C-alpha positions in Angstrom: 0.0 0.0 0.0 2.9 2.4 0.8 4.4 1.9 -2.7 1.0 2.6 -4.2 0.6 5.8 -2.3 4.2 6.8 -3.1 3.6 6.2 -6.9 0.5 8.3 -6.9 2.1 11.1 -4.8 5.2 11.2 -6.9 3.2 11.2 -10.2 1.0 14.1 -8.9 4.0 16.1 -7.9 5.5 15.5 -11.4 2.2 16.8 -12.9 2.5 19.8 -10.6 6.1 20.4 -12.0 4.8 20.1 -15.6 2.0 22.6 -14.8 4.5 25.1 -13.4 6.9 24.4 -16.3 9.7 23.3 -14.0 12.5 21.0 -15.0 12.9 17.5 -13.5 9.3 16.4 -13.8 10.3 13.2 -15.6 12.1 12.1 -12.5 8.7 11.6 -10.8 7.3 9.2 -13.3 8.1 5.5 -13.8 8.7 5.6 -17.6 8.6 1.9 -18.2 6.1 -0.8 -19.3 5.4 -1.5 -15.7 4.9 2.2 -15.0 2.6 2.4 -18.0 0.3 -0.3 -16.6 0.5 1.3 -13.1 -0.6 4.7 -14.5 -4.0 3.1 -15.3 -4.6 3.2 -11.5 -5.5 6.8 -12.3 -8.6 5.6 -14.2 -9.9 3.9 -11.0 -8.9 6.9 -8.8 -10.7 9.5 -11.1 -13.8 7.4 -11.7 -15.7 8.9 -8.7 -15.1 12.4 -10.2 -16.5 11.1 -13.5 -19.5 9.7 -11.7 -20.2 13.1 -10.1 -19.9 14.9 -13.4 -22.3 12.4 -15.0 -24.7 12.6 -12.1 -24.8 16.4 -12.2 -25.5 16.3 -15.9 -28.3 13.8 -15.4 -29.8 16.0 -12.7 -29.5 19.1 -14.9 -31.6 17.3 -17.6 -34.2 16.2 -15.1 -36.7 15.0 -17.8 -34.2 12.3 -18.9 -34.6 8.8 -17.6 -31.3 7.1 -16.7 -31.2 3.4 -16.0 -28.8 0.6 -15.4 -28.2 0.1 -19.1 -27.3 3.8 -19.4 -24.8 3.4 -16.6 -23.2 0.4 -18.2 -23.0 2.3 -21.5 -21.3 5.3 -19.8 -18.9 2.9 -18.0 -18.1 1.2 -21.4 -17.3 4.6 -22.9 -15.1 5.4 -20.0 -13.1 2.2 -20.3 -12.8 2.4 -24.1 -11.6 6.0 -23.9 -9.0 5.0 -21.3 -7.8 2.0 -23.4 -8.0 3.2 -27.0 -6.4 6.6 -26.7 -3.1 5.2 -25.5 -3.2 2.5 -28.2 -3.7 5.2 -30.8 -0.8 7.3 -29.4 1.5 4.3 -29.2 0.6 3.4 -32.8 1.2 7.0 -34.0 4.5 7.1 -32.2 5.6 3.9 -34.0 4.4 5.2 -37.3 6.4 8.4 -36.7 9.4 6.4 -35.5 9.4 8.0 -32.1 8.4 4.9 -30.0 10.6 6.0 -27.2 8.4 9.0 -26.5 5.1 7.1 -26.3 5.4 6.0 -22.7 7.0 9.3 -21.7 3.8 11.0 -22.9 1.1 8.5 -21.9 2.2 7.9 -18.3 2.0 11.6 -17.2 -1.1 12.0 -19.4 -2.9 9.3 -17.4 -1.8 10.6 -14.1 -2.9 14.1 -15.0 -6.5 12.9 -15.3 -6.7 12.8 -11.5 -6.3 16.5 -10.7 -8.1 17.6 -13.9 -11.0 15.2 -13.2 -11.5 16.3 -9.7 -11.2 20.0 -10.6 -13.9 19.4 -13.2 -16.1 17.6 -10.7 -15.7 20.5 -8.2 -16.4 23.1 -10.9 -19.4 21.1 -12.1 -20.8 20.9 -8.6 -20.3 24.6 -7.9 -21.7 25.5 -11.3 -24.8 23.4 -10.7 -25.3 24.7 -7.1 -24.9 28.3 -8.3 -26.9 27.8 -11.5 -27.1 31.0 -13.5 -24.2 32.4 -11.6 -21.2 33.8 -13.5 -18.9 32.4 -10.7 -20.0 28.8 -11.5 -19.6 29.3 -15.2 -16.3 31.1 -14.7 -15.0 28.2 -12.6 -15.9 25.7 -15.2 -14.2 27.8 -17.8 -11.1 28.0 -15.7 -11.2 24.2 -15.3 -11.3 23.8 -19.1 -8.5 26.3 -19.6 -6.3 24.6 -16.9 -6.9 21.1 -18.4 -6.1 22.3 -21.9 -3.0 24.0 -20.7 -1.8 21.0 -18.7 -2.4 18.5 -21.5 -0.8 20.9 -24.0 2.3 21.1 -21.7 2.4 17.3 -21.3 2.3 16.8 -25.1 4.9 19.5 -25.8 7.4 18.5 -23.1 7.0 14.7 -23.1 6.7 14.2 -26.9 9.3 17.0 -27.5 7.3 18.6 -30.2 6.5 22.2 -31.2 3.7 24.2 -29.7 1.7 23.8 -32.9 2.1 20.1 -32.9 1.1 20.0 -29.2 -2.1 21.9 -30.1 -2.8 19.2 -32.7 -2.3 16.5 -30.1 -4.7 18.2 -27.6 -7.2 18.8 -30.4 -7.0 15.2 -31.5 -7.5 14.0 -27.9 -10.6 16.2 -27.6 -12.0 15.1 -31.0 -11.4 11.5 -30.2 -13.3 11.7 -26.9 -16.2 13.7 -28.4 -16.4 11.2 -31.3 -16.4 8.2 -29.0 -19.0 9.7 -26.7 -21.2 10.7 -29.7 -20.9 7.2 -31.3 -21.4 5.1 -28.2 -23.6 7.6 -26.4 -26.4 7.0 -28.9 -26.6 3.3 -28.1 -29.7 2.6 -26.2 
């Protein structure tokens, strides 16, 4: 258990260093195949935040019925998104002949989902409780900007690419998620 807590703590500190654009962030991630698999613990740790965001969305659309099948569908979308995006990145890195950078990118990317996920959940709850408030909308806007900036920095630093290419990586990530949610979200 101590090793688990240490891994999570170190990874979150590495994310903090990336966010602050400080050197040495790589030292806080286990950039190995084993570290890759351990970074998927982040999917389990951030799942409650995802549930909160989904629940608030369901409550906001109060005329919508949401059942067990809908919950399974949303969980399936969550799992597919967590599994397929890394596969796409690894394949793209192989195609571009930069395989050595795939794990260096995916591992911090996975760990970054924890702070961004909980910040989004917090912003969503505040936004919902202060419905119609500019503070709630502003907080959600800040959450989006912070997430985009963090994932941009992870792509730029870890893949060692230009700012323009990092914008492309973040845009692809966003489009992939939206496409997945749209395609699978329509399943009844």
